N, CA, C and O of each residue as an XYZ file, in Angstrom:
328
protein
N      -4.940     -6.864     11.225
C      -3.667     -7.236     11.806
C      -2.789     -6.009     12.019
O      -1.828     -6.072     12.785
N      -3.094     -4.903     11.363
C      -2.252     -3.714     11.487
C      -2.173     -3.247     12.935
O      -1.138     -2.732     13.357
N      -3.243     -3.416     13.699
C      -3.214     -2.979     15.098
C      -2.229     -3.796     15.919
O      -1.723     -3.307     16.930
N      -1.946     -5.014     15.517
C      -1.001     -5.870     16.238
C       0.314     -6.014     15.479
O       1.117     -6.893     15.794
N       0.540     -5.166     14.492
C       1.716     -5.311     13.642
C       3.020     -5.214     14.418
O       3.965     -5.946     14.126
N       3.086     -4.330     15.393
C       4.317     -4.197     16.172
C       4.676     -5.513     16.855
O       5.845     -5.897     16.890
N       3.682     -6.199     17.393
C       3.923     -7.490     18.049
C       4.362     -8.541     17.034
O       5.269     -9.329     17.304
N       3.724     -8.553     15.876
C       4.080     -9.518     14.827
C       5.510     -9.266     14.351
O       6.271    -10.212     14.149
N       5.872     -8.019     14.174
C       7.230     -7.674     13.741
C       8.248     -8.102     14.786
O       9.304     -8.629     14.437
N       7.951     -7.887     16.051
C       8.865     -8.285     17.122
C       9.096     -9.789     17.118
O      10.237    -10.242     17.213
N       8.032    -10.558     17.011
C       8.164    -12.023     16.988
C       8.955    -12.457     15.757
O       9.852    -13.292     15.861
N       8.632    -11.902     14.604
C       9.341    -12.261     13.372
C      10.823    -11.925     13.484
O      11.670    -12.714     13.065
N      11.141    -10.767     14.043
C      12.535    -10.356     14.209
C      13.268    -11.307     15.150
O      14.373    -11.758     14.848
N      12.651    -11.610     16.288
C      13.289    -12.497     17.269
C      13.490    -13.913     16.743
O      14.451    -14.583     17.122
N      12.602    -14.370     15.883
C      12.692    -15.726     15.317
C      13.464    -15.737     13.998
O      13.628    -16.783     13.371
N      13.938    -14.553     13.584
C      14.666    -14.394     12.323
C      13.847    -14.871     11.120
O      14.359    -15.543     10.225
N      12.559    -14.503     11.125
C      11.640    -14.823     10.034
C      11.363    -13.530      9.269
O      10.867    -12.570      9.858
N      11.668    -13.483      7.979
C      11.377    -12.261      7.218
C       9.872    -12.036      7.120
O       9.115    -12.963      6.834
N       9.455    -10.819      7.355
C       8.031    -10.481      7.323
C       7.739     -9.605      6.111
O       8.352     -8.554      5.925
N       6.801    -10.051      5.298
C       6.347     -9.299      4.135
C       4.935     -8.807      4.415
O       4.103     -9.558      4.926
N       4.661     -7.551      4.084
C       3.342     -6.971      4.347
C       2.730     -6.458      3.043
O       3.425     -6.284      2.042
N       1.441     -6.223      3.074
C       0.725     -5.795      1.879
C       0.398     -4.321      1.850
O      -0.428     -3.878      1.052
N       1.043     -3.555      2.719
C       0.787     -2.120      2.753
C       2.107     -1.401      2.958
O       2.858     -1.736      3.874
N       2.399     -0.427      2.127
C       3.703      0.227      2.149
C       3.997      0.911      3.476
O       5.130      0.844      3.954
N       3.018      1.563      4.084
C       3.256      2.253      5.354
C       3.616      1.276      6.467
O       4.393      1.619      7.358
N       3.073      0.080      6.432
C       3.371     -0.920      7.458
C       4.820     -1.379      7.378
O       5.407     -1.766      8.388
N       5.392     -1.341      6.195
C       6.774     -1.771      6.039
C       7.729     -0.873      6.814
O       8.772     -1.327      7.285
N       7.375      0.385      6.944
C       8.232      1.339      7.644
C       8.412      0.985      9.115
O       9.343      1.469      9.759
N       7.534      0.151      9.650
C       7.625     -0.237     11.061
C       8.639     -1.348     11.298
O       8.980     -1.632     12.446
N       9.133     -1.989     10.222
C      10.156     -3.004     10.401
C       9.995     -4.267      9.584
O      10.786     -5.197      9.738
N       9.005     -4.330      8.727
C       8.868     -5.493      7.849
C       9.982     -5.456      6.803
O      10.509     -4.388      6.489
N      10.335     -6.611      6.271
C      11.413     -6.697      5.293
C      10.999     -6.113      3.944
O      11.802     -5.467      3.271
N       9.756     -6.340      3.555
C       9.308     -5.855      2.254
C       7.802     -5.655      2.254
O       7.077     -6.195      3.089
N       7.360     -4.861      1.292
C       5.924     -4.633      1.122
C       5.610     -4.592     -0.364
O       6.395     -4.099     -1.175
N       4.468     -5.112     -0.690
C       3.972     -5.041     -2.056
C       2.551     -4.511     -1.969
O       1.697     -5.110     -1.317
N       2.305     -3.403     -2.617
C       0.970     -2.824     -2.541
C       0.898     -1.509     -3.274
O       1.793     -1.151     -4.040
N      -0.186     -0.793     -3.025
C      -0.378      0.489     -3.693
C       0.004      1.619     -2.758
O       0.035      1.469     -1.537
N       0.291      2.744     -3.366
C       0.639      3.955     -2.638
C      -0.630      4.792     -2.490
O      -1.330      5.028     -3.475
N      -0.933      5.239     -1.279
C      -2.159      6.001     -1.041
C      -2.199      7.293     -1.849
O      -3.272      7.712     -2.283
N      -1.057      7.926     -2.058
C      -1.022      9.137     -2.878
C      -1.469      8.818     -4.302
O      -2.275      9.544     -4.884
N      -0.938      7.726     -4.859
C      -1.301      7.338     -6.226
C      -2.789      7.027     -6.350
O      -3.418      7.391     -7.344
N      -3.357      6.356     -5.347
C      -4.790      6.042     -5.361
C      -5.608      7.335     -5.292
O      -6.623      7.473     -5.975
N      -5.162      8.273     -4.466
C      -5.849      9.560     -4.373
C      -5.808     10.319     -5.687
O      -6.794     10.938     -6.085
N      -4.667     10.272     -6.359
C      -4.534     10.945     -7.655
C      -5.469     10.316     -8.684
O      -6.161     11.016     -9.422
N      -5.476      8.991     -8.719
C      -6.347      8.268     -9.650
C      -7.821      8.591     -9.368
O      -8.605      8.791    -10.295
N      -8.184      8.640     -8.101
C      -9.564      8.978     -7.724
C      -9.897     10.416     -8.107
O     -11.013     10.708     -8.539
N      -8.924     11.310     -7.947
C      -9.122     12.705     -8.324
C      -9.381     12.873     -9.811
O     -10.197     13.699    -10.221
N      -8.682     12.084    -10.616
C      -8.928     12.138    -12.061
C     -10.356     11.712    -12.385
O     -11.004     12.305    -13.247
N     -10.843     10.690    -11.697
C     -12.227     10.234    -11.903
C     -13.210     11.319    -11.468
O     -14.187     11.602    -12.162
N     -12.939     11.921    -10.315
C     -13.817     12.976     -9.805
C     -13.853     14.165    -10.762
O     -14.908     14.762    -10.972
N     -12.704     14.509    -11.343
C     -12.650     15.632    -12.283
C     -13.517     15.370    -13.511
O     -14.159     16.285    -14.026
N     -13.537     14.122    -13.981
C     -14.384     13.787    -15.135
C     -15.863     13.956    -14.794
O     -16.654     14.389    -15.632
N     -16.227     13.612    -13.564
C     -17.622     13.753    -13.128
C     -17.971     15.227    -12.946
O     -18.996     15.694    -13.444
N     -17.115     15.958    -12.231
C     -17.395     17.359    -11.932
C     -17.393     18.244    -13.174
O     -18.088     19.259    -13.219
N     -16.615     17.862    -14.177
C     -16.583     18.652    -15.412
C     -17.744     18.319    -16.341
O     -17.940     18.975    -17.365
N     -18.507     17.299    -15.978
C     -19.647     16.908    -16.798
C     -19.301     15.988    -17.956
O     -20.167     15.654    -18.765
N     -18.033     15.574    -18.043
C     -17.620     14.686    -19.134
C     -18.213     13.287    -18.986
O     -18.504     12.618    -19.978
N     -18.390     12.853    -17.736
C     -18.917     11.511    -17.489
C     -19.866     11.529    -16.304
O     -19.774     12.387    -15.426
N     -20.770     10.577    -16.294
C     -21.633     10.342    -15.140
C     -20.934      9.307    -14.257
O     -20.170      8.485    -14.762
N     -21.184      9.338    -12.955
C     -20.563      8.330    -12.085
C     -20.827      6.900    -12.563
O     -19.958      6.035    -12.451
N     -22.014      6.658    -13.090
C     -22.358      5.304    -13.549
C     -21.592      4.897    -14.806
O     -21.563      3.719    -15.160
N     -20.972      5.869    -15.481
C     -20.195      5.572    -16.693
C     -18.744      5.195    -16.392
O     -18.025      4.723    -17.272
N     -18.327      5.403    -15.165
C     -16.935      5.130    -14.805
C     -16.857      3.753    -14.147
O     -17.461      3.532    -13.098
N     -16.120      2.833    -14.754
C     -16.023      1.490    -14.174
C     -15.138      1.476    -12.925
O     -14.323      2.373    -12.714
N     -15.313      0.466    -12.127
C     -14.421      0.250    -10.991
C     -13.054     -0.105    -11.565
O     -12.952     -0.947    -12.458
N     -12.017      0.529    -11.059
C     -10.671      0.297    -11.581
C      -9.741     -0.165    -10.472
O      -9.839      0.304     -9.338
N      -8.846     -1.076    -10.793
C      -7.807     -1.424     -9.822
C      -6.765     -0.301     -9.793
O      -6.780      0.564    -10.669
N      -5.879     -0.297     -8.824
C      -4.810      0.705     -8.824
C      -4.018      0.629    -10.131
O      -3.761     -0.458    -10.649
N      -3.637      1.790    -10.653
C      -2.876      1.817    -11.905
C      -1.473      1.264    -11.727
O      -0.871      0.776    -12.683
N      -0.948      1.338    -10.510
C       0.403      0.822    -10.283
C       0.504      0.216     -8.888
O      -0.149      0.658     -7.942
N       1.330     -0.793     -8.798
C       1.666     -1.408     -7.515
C       3.167     -1.264     -7.333
O       3.920     -1.199     -8.305
N       3.586     -1.217     -6.095
C       5.006     -1.035     -5.819
C       5.517     -2.175     -4.950
O       4.792     -2.717     -4.116
N       6.765     -2.521     -5.163
C       7.468     -3.464     -4.302
C       8.600     -2.686     -3.658
O       9.456     -2.134     -4.350
N       8.605     -2.641     -2.336
C       9.604     -1.868     -1.612
C      10.329     -2.795     -0.643
O       9.704     -3.580      0.069
N      11.654     -2.692     -0.628
C      12.486     -3.507      0.256
C      13.043     -2.609      1.357
O      13.558     -1.524      1.083
N      12.939     -3.062      2.593
C      13.496     -2.359      3.741
C      14.887     -2.951      3.986
O      15.013     -3.981      4.648
N      15.922     -2.308      3.459
C      17.286     -2.851      3.539
C      17.751     -3.035      4.981
O      18.438     -4.006      5.297
N      17.380     -2.112      5.842
C      17.792     -2.205      7.246
C      17.196     -3.451      7.896
O      17.899     -4.178      8.599
N      15.915     -3.702      7.671
C      15.267     -4.888      8.244
C      15.784     -6.160      7.586
O      15.886     -7.195      8.245
N      16.110     -6.103      6.306
C      16.602     -7.286      5.598
C      17.959     -7.730      6.130
O      18.261     -8.923      6.149
N      18.779     -6.773      6.563
C      20.098     -7.106      7.105
C      20.014     -7.688      8.507
O      20.904     -8.426      8.930
N      18.948     -7.358      9.229
C      18.828     -7.774     10.641
C      18.511     -9.211     10.810
O      18.384     -9.687     11.938
């Protein structure tokens, strides 16, 4: 849906329907709020895992799949007022 997000935002704005998205970058286009992970944080978390592998402390098979360590809720005040 991200490829059509501009159209969805336009319709939501014109109909005065608040739009919530699941990706922080998409919120910057005009959604009222977003709840999701930050790509920088995911990259940092992945880097920590890679460092454990590259340093020989762990094998890739020893590292479990992990969810993001943190999620963020961000409100777009400008869109919320509109």
